[in-house]
N, CA, C and O atoms as a GROMACS GRO file, in nm:
protein
  440
    1ARG      N    1  -5.552  -1.580  -0.942
    1ARG     CA    2  -5.386  -1.546  -0.984
    1ARG      C    3  -5.426  -1.411  -1.101
    1ARG      O    4  -5.520  -1.406  -1.180
    2ILE      N    5  -5.344  -1.335  -1.083
    2ILE     CA    6  -5.284  -1.218  -1.155
    2ILE      C    7  -5.106  -1.263  -1.206
    2ILE      O    8  -5.005  -1.313  -1.156
    3GLU      N    9  -5.151  -1.209  -1.332
    3GLU     CA   10  -5.042  -1.241  -1.413
    3GLU      C   11  -4.976  -1.119  -1.562
    3GLU      O   12  -5.036  -1.085  -1.664
    4SER      N   13  -4.875  -1.091  -1.529
    4SER     CA   14  -4.852  -0.930  -1.624
    4SER      C   15  -4.795  -1.021  -1.749
    4SER      O   16  -4.781  -1.143  -1.740
    5GLY      N   17  -4.768  -0.957  -1.850
    5GLY     CA   18  -4.759  -1.034  -1.979
    5GLY      C   19  -4.597  -1.065  -1.991
    5GLY      O   20  -4.523  -1.046  -1.895
    6ALA      N   21  -4.559  -1.102  -2.090
    6ALA     CA   22  -4.420  -1.177  -2.014
    6ALA      C   23  -4.294  -1.058  -2.092
    6ALA      O   24  -4.321  -1.014  -2.203
    7SER      N   25  -4.148  -1.012  -2.015
    7SER     CA   26  -4.115  -0.927  -2.039
    7SER      C   27  -4.047  -0.957  -2.186
    7SER      O   28  -4.021  -1.065  -2.240
    8PRO      N   29  -4.026  -0.812  -2.237
    8PRO     CA   30  -3.972  -0.842  -2.383
    8PRO      C   31  -3.816  -0.872  -2.357
    8PRO      O   32  -3.737  -0.818  -2.279
    9ARG      N   33  -3.799  -0.982  -2.455
    9ARG     CA   34  -3.621  -1.081  -2.485
    9ARG      C   35  -3.510  -0.936  -2.498
    9ARG      O   36  -3.521  -0.821  -2.543
   10GLN      N   37  -3.433  -0.994  -2.451
   10GLN     CA   38  -3.299  -0.851  -2.417
   10GLN      C   39  -3.191  -0.984  -2.442
   10GLN      O   40  -3.192  -1.096  -2.391
   11CYS      N   41  -3.098  -0.923  -2.541
   11CYS     CA   42  -2.926  -0.976  -2.492
   11CYS      C   43  -2.851  -0.899  -2.426
   11CYS      O   44  -2.812  -0.790  -2.468
   12VAL      N   45  -2.832  -0.935  -2.347
   12VAL     CA   46  -2.775  -0.852  -2.211
   12VAL      C   47  -2.620  -0.888  -2.185
   12VAL      O   48  -2.609  -0.996  -2.127
   13THR      N   49  -2.479  -0.813  -2.217
   13THR     CA   50  -2.353  -0.885  -2.231
   13THR      C   51  -2.333  -0.886  -2.018
   13THR      O   52  -2.422  -0.829  -1.956
   14LEU      N   53  -2.268  -0.923  -1.971
   14LEU     CA   54  -2.210  -0.949  -1.848
   14LEU      C   55  -2.090  -0.912  -1.842
   14LEU      O   56  -2.010  -0.984  -1.902
   15HIS      N   57  -2.048  -0.816  -1.787
   15HIS     CA   58  -1.884  -0.746  -1.796
   15HIS      C   59  -1.859  -0.787  -1.630
   15HIS      O   60  -1.940  -0.747  -1.546
   16ASP      N   61  -1.746  -0.864  -1.593
   16ASP     CA   62  -1.668  -0.842  -1.460
   16ASP      C   63  -1.639  -0.753  -1.418
   16ASP      O   64  -1.559  -0.683  -1.480
   17THR      N   65  -1.683  -0.715  -1.308
   17THR     CA   66  -1.602  -0.571  -1.225
   17THR      C   67  -1.568  -0.608  -1.083
   17THR      O   68  -1.539  -0.516  -1.006
   18PHE      N   69  -1.567  -0.724  -1.042
   18PHE     CA   70  -1.552  -0.770  -0.962
   18PHE      C   71  -1.412  -0.813  -0.924
   18PHE      O   72  -1.390  -0.932  -0.950
   19ALA      N   73  -1.289  -0.731  -0.855
   19ALA     CA   74  -1.163  -0.746  -0.828
   19ALA      C   75  -1.120  -0.846  -0.704
   19ALA      O   76  -1.144  -0.834  -0.584
   20PRO      N   77  -1.050  -0.947  -0.775
   20PRO     CA   78  -0.960  -1.042  -0.687
   20PRO      C   79  -0.972  -0.975  -0.562
   20PRO      O   80  -1.019  -0.862  -0.549
   21ALA      N   81  -0.909  -1.078  -0.430
   21ALA     CA   82  -0.867  -1.073  -0.309
   21ALA      C   83  -0.690  -1.032  -0.319
   21ALA      O   84  -0.597  -1.097  -0.368
   22PRO      N   85  -0.691  -0.876  -0.241
   22PRO     CA   86  -0.566  -0.934  -0.227
   22PRO      C   87  -0.449  -1.008  -0.231
   22PRO      O   88  -0.477  -1.126  -0.210
   23PRO      N   89  -0.361  -0.996  -0.245
   23PRO     CA   90  -0.261  -1.145  -0.248
   23PRO      C   91  -0.225  -1.102  -0.053
   23PRO      O   92  -0.253  -1.002   0.013
   24GLN      N   93  -0.163  -1.216  -0.020
   24GLN     CA   94  -0.160  -1.260   0.153
   24GLN      C   95  -0.052  -1.289   0.195
   24GLN      O   96  -0.014  -1.389   0.134
   25GLY      N   97   0.030  -1.253   0.277
   25GLY     CA   98   0.187  -1.313   0.332
   25GLY      C   99   0.340  -1.271   0.292
   25GLY      O  100   0.453  -1.317   0.302
   26LEU      N  101   0.256  -1.124   0.230
   26LEU     CA  102   0.388  -1.084   0.144
   26LEU      C  103   0.525  -1.102   0.215
   26LEU      O  104   0.538  -1.049   0.325
   27VAL      N  105   0.657  -1.194   0.146
   27VAL     CA  106   0.768  -1.139   0.249
   27VAL      C  107   0.905  -1.114   0.176
   27VAL      O  108   0.943  -1.205   0.102
   28GLY      N  109   0.952  -1.046   0.182
   28GLY     CA  110   1.125  -1.060   0.176
   28GLY      C  111   1.210  -1.094   0.206
   28GLY      O  112   1.235  -1.095   0.326
   29VAL      N  113   1.283  -1.130   0.131
   29VAL     CA  114   1.411  -1.165   0.187
   29VAL      C  115   1.526  -1.068   0.082
   29VAL      O  116   1.540  -1.081  -0.040
   30PRO      N  117   1.577  -1.002   0.146
   30PRO     CA  118   1.771  -0.944   0.122
   30PRO      C  119   1.840  -0.958   0.044
   30PRO      O  120   1.805  -1.070   0.007
   31ALA      N  121   1.913  -0.934  -0.014
   31ALA     CA  122   2.059  -1.032  -0.053
   31ALA      C  123   2.142  -0.929  -0.110
   31ALA      O  124   2.144  -0.829  -0.038
   32ALA      N  125   2.208  -0.919  -0.211
   32ALA     CA  126   2.311  -0.876  -0.220
   32ALA      C  127   2.279  -0.845  -0.378
   32ALA      O  128   2.288  -0.934  -0.462
   33GLY      N  129   2.231  -0.672  -0.420
   33GLY     CA  130   2.147  -0.605  -0.499
   33GLY      C  131   2.023  -0.654  -0.520
   33GLY      O  132   1.946  -0.615  -0.608
   34ALA      N  133   1.995  -0.762  -0.416
   34ALA     CA  134   1.820  -0.792  -0.478
   34ALA      C  135   1.772  -0.835  -0.352
   34ALA      O  136   1.840  -0.884  -0.262
   35ILE      N  137   1.619  -0.807  -0.352
   35ILE     CA  138   1.504  -0.873  -0.271
   35ILE      C  139   1.408  -0.962  -0.338
   35ILE      O  140   1.318  -0.935  -0.417
   36SER      N  141   1.445  -1.068  -0.292
   36SER     CA  142   1.377  -1.183  -0.354
   36SER      C  143   1.201  -1.159  -0.273
   36SER      O  144   1.186  -1.110  -0.161
   37LEU      N  145   1.112  -1.196  -0.344
   37LEU     CA  146   0.928  -1.185  -0.288
   37LEU      C  147   0.882  -1.279  -0.302
   37LEU      O  148   0.900  -1.350  -0.400
   38ILE      N  149   0.785  -1.314  -0.172
   38ILE     CA  150   0.737  -1.449  -0.222
   38ILE      C  151   0.588  -1.449  -0.137
   38ILE      O  152   0.612  -1.417  -0.021
   39TRP      N  153   0.455  -1.472  -0.155
   39TRP     CA  154   0.358  -1.484  -0.141
   39TRP      C  155   0.297  -1.564  -0.151
   39TRP      O  156   0.331  -1.651  -0.231
   40THR      N  157   0.145  -1.582  -0.060
   40THR     CA  158   0.041  -1.707  -0.083
   40THR      C  159   0.036  -1.695  -0.196
   40THR      O  160   0.085  -1.594  -0.247
   41ALA      N  161  -0.024  -1.794  -0.274
   41ALA     CA  162  -0.111  -1.768  -0.402
   41ALA      C  163  -0.205  -1.753  -0.351
   41ALA      O  164  -0.227  -1.775  -0.232
   42SER      N  165  -0.317  -1.690  -0.474
   42SER     CA  166  -0.464  -1.639  -0.502
   42SER      C  167  -0.521  -1.802  -0.511
   42SER      O  168  -0.445  -1.892  -0.546
   43THR      N  169  -0.636  -1.822  -0.481
   43THR     CA  170  -0.739  -1.918  -0.514
   43THR      C  171  -0.824  -1.852  -0.623
   43THR      O  172  -0.891  -1.931  -0.689
   44GLU      N  173  -0.833  -1.734  -0.653
   44GLU     CA  174  -0.928  -1.674  -0.757
   44GLU      C  175  -0.871  -1.760  -0.861
   44GLU      O  176  -0.756  -1.788  -0.894
   45ARG      N  177  -1.037  -1.807  -0.919
   45ARG     CA  178  -1.035  -1.862  -1.065
   45ARG      C  179  -1.000  -1.864  -1.173
   45ARG      O  180  -0.956  -1.955  -1.244
   46ASP      N  181  -1.027  -1.705  -1.199
   46ASP     CA  182  -0.991  -1.638  -1.298
   46ASP      C  183  -0.864  -1.557  -1.282
   46ASP      O  184  -0.844  -1.474  -1.370
   47LEU      N  185  -0.796  -1.566  -1.207
   47LEU     CA  186  -0.680  -1.504  -1.179
   47LEU      C  187  -0.605  -1.454  -1.306
   47LEU      O  188  -0.612  -1.555  -1.377
   48ALA      N  189  -0.548  -1.376  -1.368
   48ALA     CA  190  -0.414  -1.363  -1.435
   48ALA      C  191  -0.306  -1.411  -1.408
   48ALA      O  192  -0.245  -1.507  -1.455
   49GLY      N  193  -0.276  -1.319  -1.305
   49GLY     CA  194  -0.158  -1.289  -1.231
   49GLY      C  195  -0.162  -1.199  -1.122
   49GLY      O  196  -0.267  -1.176  -1.061
   50TYR      N  197  -0.014  -1.126  -1.087
   50TYR     CA  198  -0.020  -1.028  -1.005
   50TYR      C  199   0.109  -0.961  -1.052
   50TYR      O  200   0.212  -1.002  -1.105
   51ARG      N  201   0.036  -0.777  -0.990
   51ARG     CA  202   0.145  -0.717  -1.028
   51ARG      C  203   0.242  -0.658  -0.919
   51ARG      O  204   0.188  -0.571  -0.852
   52VAL      N  205   0.382  -0.688  -0.884
   52VAL     CA  206   0.474  -0.633  -0.832
   52VAL      C  207   0.475  -0.485  -0.789
   52VAL      O  208   0.503  -0.452  -0.904
   53LEU      N  209   0.471  -0.394  -0.739
   53LEU     CA  210   0.463  -0.216  -0.714
   53LEU      C  211   0.564  -0.239  -0.628
   53LEU      O  212   0.564  -0.338  -0.554
   54ARG      N  213   0.699  -0.109  -0.629
   54ARG     CA  214   0.763  -0.058  -0.513
   54ARG      C  215   0.776   0.102  -0.547
   54ARG      O  216   0.737   0.181  -0.633
   55ALA      N  217   0.868   0.101  -0.406
   55ALA     CA  218   0.912   0.266  -0.379
   55ALA      C  219   1.082   0.253  -0.372
   55ALA      O  220   1.120   0.150  -0.316
   56VAL      N  221   1.140   0.301  -0.398
   56VAL     CA  222   1.248   0.319  -0.391
   56VAL      C  223   1.291   0.444  -0.286
   56VAL      O  224   1.284   0.550  -0.348
   57ALA      N  225   1.336   0.467  -0.137
   57ALA     CA  226   1.339   0.566  -0.102
   57ALA      C  227   1.441   0.643  -0.175
   57ALA      O  228   1.516   0.595  -0.261
   58PRO      N  229   1.439   0.829  -0.117
   58PRO     CA  230   1.345   0.888  -0.085
   58PRO      C  231   1.245   0.817  -0.121
   58PRO      O  232   1.227   0.745  -0.023
   59ALA      N  233   1.137   0.779  -0.228
   59ALA     CA  234   1.012   0.805  -0.293
   59ALA      C  235   0.884   0.711  -0.180
   59ALA      O  236   0.914   0.599  -0.137
   60THR      N  237   0.823   0.739  -0.165
   60THR     CA  238   0.675   0.656  -0.124
   60THR      C  239   0.581   0.630  -0.231
   60THR      O  240   0.500   0.541  -0.204
   61ASP      N  241   0.571   0.678  -0.331
   61ASP     CA  242   0.406   0.608  -0.419
   61ASP      C  243   0.491   0.521  -0.470
   61ASP      O  244   0.612   0.501  -0.484
   62LEU      N  245   0.360   0.465  -0.499
   62LEU     CA  246   0.402   0.240  -0.514
   62LEU      C  247   0.431   0.239  -0.690
   62LEU      O  248   0.332   0.220  -0.762
   63VAL      N  249   0.521   0.252  -0.733
   63VAL     CA  250   0.487   0.209  -0.911
   63VAL      C  251   0.534   0.063  -0.981
   63VAL      O  252   0.647   0.016  -0.976
   64PRO      N  253   0.434   0.013  -1.037
   64PRO     CA  254   0.489  -0.101  -1.087
   64PRO      C  255   0.597  -0.169  -1.156
   64PRO      O  256   0.600  -0.158  -1.279
   65VAL      N  257   0.682  -0.233  -1.102
   65VAL     CA  258   0.759  -0.267  -1.190
   65VAL      C  259   0.747  -0.423  -1.294
   65VAL      O  260   0.825  -0.467  -1.378
   66THR      N  261   0.646  -0.465  -1.255
   66THR     CA  262   0.621  -0.576  -1.350
   66THR      C  263   0.451  -0.505  -1.404
   66THR      O  264   0.347  -0.515  -1.339
   67PRO      N  265   0.469  -0.437  -1.535
   67PRO     CA  266   0.400  -0.373  -1.608
   67PRO      C  267   0.284  -0.456  -1.606
   67PRO      O  268   0.186  -0.424  -1.539
   68ASP      N  269   0.287  -0.586  -1.693
   68ASP     CA  270   0.188  -0.693  -1.714
   68ASP      C  271   0.191  -0.796  -1.603
   68ASP      O  272   0.300  -0.812  -1.549
   69PRO      N  273   0.078  -0.874  -1.556
   69PRO     CA  274   0.073  -0.952  -1.452
   69PRO      C  275   0.198  -1.089  -1.505
   69PRO      O  276   0.230  -1.144  -1.610
   70ILE      N  277   0.226  -1.094  -1.401
   70ILE     CA  278   0.348  -1.229  -1.348
   70ILE      C  279   0.277  -1.356  -1.330
   70ILE      O  280   0.173  -1.331  -1.268
   71ALA      N  281   0.288  -1.486  -1.357
   71ALA     CA  282   0.164  -1.597  -1.314
   71ALA      C  283   0.237  -1.636  -1.189
   71ALA      O  284   0.166  -1.693  -1.106
   72ASP      N  285   0.435  -1.610  -1.138
   72ASP     CA  286   0.405  -1.674  -1.027
   72ASP      C  287   0.385  -1.585  -0.885
   72ASP      O  288   0.338  -1.472  -0.872
   73ASN      N  289   0.444  -1.689  -0.772
   73ASN     CA  290   0.341  -1.597  -0.696
   73ASN      C  291   0.473  -1.590  -0.633
   73ASN      O  292   0.471  -1.648  -0.525
   74ASN      N  293   0.576  -1.544  -0.661
   74ASN     CA  294   0.774  -1.541  -0.607
   74ASN      C  295   0.837  -1.385  -0.746
   74ASN      O  296   0.808  -1.372  -0.865
   75PHE      N  297   0.910  -1.316  -0.673
   75PHE     CA  298   0.978  -1.238  -0.791
   75PHE      C  299   1.130  -1.188  -0.708
   75PHE      O  300   1.134  -1.172  -0.586
   76ARG      N  301   1.244  -1.168  -0.797
   76ARG     CA  302   1.335  -1.136  -0.753
   76ARG      C  303   1.361  -0.999  -0.834
   76ARG      O  304   1.376  -0.995  -0.957
   77ASP      N  305   1.365  -0.897  -0.757
   77ASP     CA  306   1.376  -0.742  -0.782
   77ASP      C  307   1.531  -0.719  -0.763
   77ASP      O  308   1.576  -0.722  -0.649
   78THR      N  309   1.607  -0.698  -0.864
   78THR     CA  310   1.736  -0.596  -0.855
   78THR      C  311   1.701  -0.494  -0.838
   78THR      O  312   1.595  -0.441  -0.873
   79VAL      N  313   1.837  -0.431  -0.747
   79VAL     CA  314   1.785  -0.287  -0.652
   79VAL      C  315   1.922  -0.243  -0.638
   79VAL      O  316   2.011  -0.321  -0.601
   80PRO      N  317   1.945  -0.112  -0.670
   80PRO     CA  318   2.088  -0.112  -0.575
   80PRO      C  319   2.158  -0.161  -0.418
   80PRO      O  320   2.096  -0.209  -0.324
   81ALA      N  321   2.275  -0.137  -0.424
   81ALA     CA  322   2.291  -0.232  -0.262
   81ALA      C  323   2.277  -0.101  -0.209
   81ALA      O  324   2.296   0.006  -0.266
   82GLY      N  325   2.222  -0.136  -0.027
   82GLY     CA  326   2.194  -0.089   0.042
   82GLY      C  327   2.074   0.009   0.014
   82GLY      O  328   2.079   0.116   0.074
   83ALA      N  329   1.959  -0.015  -0.078
   83ALA     CA  330   1.851   0.063  -0.118
   83ALA      C  331   1.731   0.005  -0.025
   83ALA      O  332   1.685  -0.109  -0.033
   84ARG      N  333   1.694   0.096   0.055
   84ARG     CA  334   1.528   0.092   0.124
   84ARG      C  335   1.426   0.079   0.031
   84ARG      O  336   1.394   0.174  -0.040
   85VAL      N  337   1.367  -0.036   0.024
   85VAL     CA  338   1.294  -0.066  -0.083
   85VAL      C  339   1.150  -0.110  -0.011
   85VAL      O  340   1.158  -0.207   0.065
   86THR      N  341   1.033  -0.055  -0.027
   86THR     CA  342   0.893  -0.034  -0.008
   86THR      C  343   0.844  -0.164  -0.172
   86THR      O  344   0.882  -0.181  -0.288
   87TYR      N  345   0.751  -0.217  -0.082
   87TYR     CA  346   0.684  -0.330  -0.198
   87TYR      C  347   0.541  -0.316  -0.118
   87TYR      O  348   0.504  -0.266  -0.012
   88ALA      N  349   0.463  -0.408  -0.254
   88ALA     CA  350   0.321  -0.437  -0.183
   88ALA      C  351   0.342  -0.501  -0.350
   88ALA      O  352   0.435  -0.490  -0.429
   89VAL      N  353   0.198  -0.577  -0.358
   89VAL     CA  354   0.163  -0.685  -0.527
   89VAL      C  355  -0.031  -0.688  -0.480
   89VAL      O  356  -0.097  -0.685  -0.377
   90GLU      N  357  -0.054  -0.695  -0.612
   90GLU     CA  358  -0.181  -0.622  -0.662
   90GLU      C  359  -0.222  -0.778  -0.720
   90GLU      O  360  -0.116  -0.831  -0.754
   91ALA      N  361  -0.302  -0.840  -0.735
   91ALA     CA  362  -0.351  -0.939  -0.831
   91ALA      C  363  -0.471  -0.872  -0.889
   91ALA      O  364  -0.551  -0.785  -0.854
   92VAL      N  365  -0.440  -0.983  -1.040
   92VAL     CA  366  -0.494  -0.884  -1.127
   92VAL      C  367  -0.603  -1.042  -1.184
   92VAL      O  368  -0.558  -1.157  -1.177
   93ASP      N  369  -0.745  -1.010  -1.237
   93ASP     CA  370  -0.823  -1.128  -1.319
   93ASP      C  371  -0.793  -1.094  -1.442
   93ASP      O  372  -0.720  -1.011  -1.496
   94LYS      N  373  -0.864  -1.177  -1.473
   94LYS     CA  374  -0.864  -1.151  -1.714
   94LYS      C  375  -0.912  -1.078  -1.712
   94LYS      O  376  -0.857  -0.985  -1.771
   95ALA      N  377  -1.058  -1.047  -1.647
   95ALA     CA  378  -1.105  -0.953  -1.714
   95ALA      C  379  -0.994  -0.757  -1.670
   95ALA      O  380  -1.027  -0.642  -1.701
   96GLY      N  381  -0.894  -0.797  -1.607
   96GLY     CA  382  -0.835  -0.671  -1.587
   96GLY      C  383  -0.887  -0.615  -1.491
   96GLY      O  384  -0.901  -0.497  -1.523
   97ASN      N  385  -0.936  -0.637  -1.358
   97ASN     CA  386  -0.936  -0.611  -1.225
   97ASN      C  387  -0.822  -0.658  -1.215
   97ASN      O  388  -0.757  -0.747  -1.269
   98ARG      N  389  -0.794  -0.501  -1.046
   98ARG     CA  390  -0.666  -0.513  -0.985
   98ARG      C  391  -0.730  -0.553  -0.864
   98ARG      O  392  -0.851  -0.542  -0.845
   99SER      N  393  -0.646  -0.602  -0.782
   99SER     CA  394  -0.696  -0.596  -0.656
   99SER      C  395  -0.622  -0.486  -0.566
   99SER      O  396  -0.514  -0.429  -0.578
  100ALA      N  397  -0.720  -0.481  -0.476
  100ALA     CA  398  -0.603  -0.373  -0.335
  100ALA      C  399  -0.492  -0.409  -0.349
  100ALA      O  400  -0.439  -0.496  -0.418
  101PRO      N  401  -0.443  -0.311  -0.252
  101PRO     CA  402  -0.221  -0.355  -0.300
  101PRO      C  403  -0.262  -0.456  -0.146
  101PRO      O  404  -0.366  -0.442  -0.081
  102SER      N  405  -0.149  -0.558  -0.112
  102SER     CA  406  -0.146  -0.615  -0.010
  102SER      C  407  -0.079  -0.523   0.069
  102SER      O  408  -0.032  -0.413   0.040
  103GLU      N  409  -0.081  -0.570   0.149
  103GLU     CA  410   0.005  -0.485   0.310
  103GLU      C  411   0.163  -0.504   0.255
  103GLU      O  412   0.225  -0.595   0.202
  104ARG      N  413   0.196  -0.348   0.303
  104ARG     CA  414   0.337  -0.336   0.202
  104ARG      C  415   0.423  -0.405   0.330
  104ARG      O  416   0.375  -0.425   0.442
  105ILE      N  417   0.564  -0.438   0.285
  105ILE     CA  418   0.695  -0.444   0.370
  105ILE      C  419   0.783  -0.382   0.298
  105ILE      O  420   0.784  -0.373   0.175
  106VAL      N  421   0.902  -0.314   0.420
  106VAL     CA  422   1.004  -0.221   0.360
  106VAL      C  423   1.110  -0.311   0.390
  106VAL      O  424   1.106  -0.362   0.503
  107GLU      N  425   1.225  -0.348   0.301
  107GLU     CA  426   1.318  -0.405   0.313
  107GLU      C  427   1.430  -0.341   0.264
  107GLU      O  428   1.419  -0.235   0.203
  108ASN      N  429   1.545  -0.397   0.287
  108ASN     CA  430   1.663  -0.281   0.320
  108ASN      C  431   1.787  -0.409   0.211
  108ASN      O  432   1.805  -0.523   0.254
  109ALA      N  433   1.843  -0.369   0.104
  109ALA     CA  434   1.945  -0.515   0.001
  109ALA      C  435   2.023  -0.421   0.104
  109ALA      O  436   2.022  -0.314   0.165
  110ARG      N  437   2.100  -0.560   0.074
  110ARG     CA  438   2.265  -0.593   0.131
  110ARG      C  439   2.369  -0.511   0.006
  110ARG      O  440   2.492  -0.515   0.015
   0.00000   0.00000   0.00000
């Protein structure tokens, strides 16, 4: 048998760099001056919450509606009556890693 000497001891700090899975099943329900969103809750053990993204037409770039993650897997967004709004949701873990956006949906407020 041939063995080398022991490796030197080191302290290593591990950092979570793995993003959670994107939210699934995003659905919008339009109402007068609002759109209610609901999606399937994530099963990630280190989930911190969700960020809701939207673009009100004619804009196409999604921007956060909820700058800090929300804990619930539903959200009611107040928008102008008749507005055409695109939404997506991101999952955020406790290390601050964000998932890819969910599938986009487009709804028209009443």
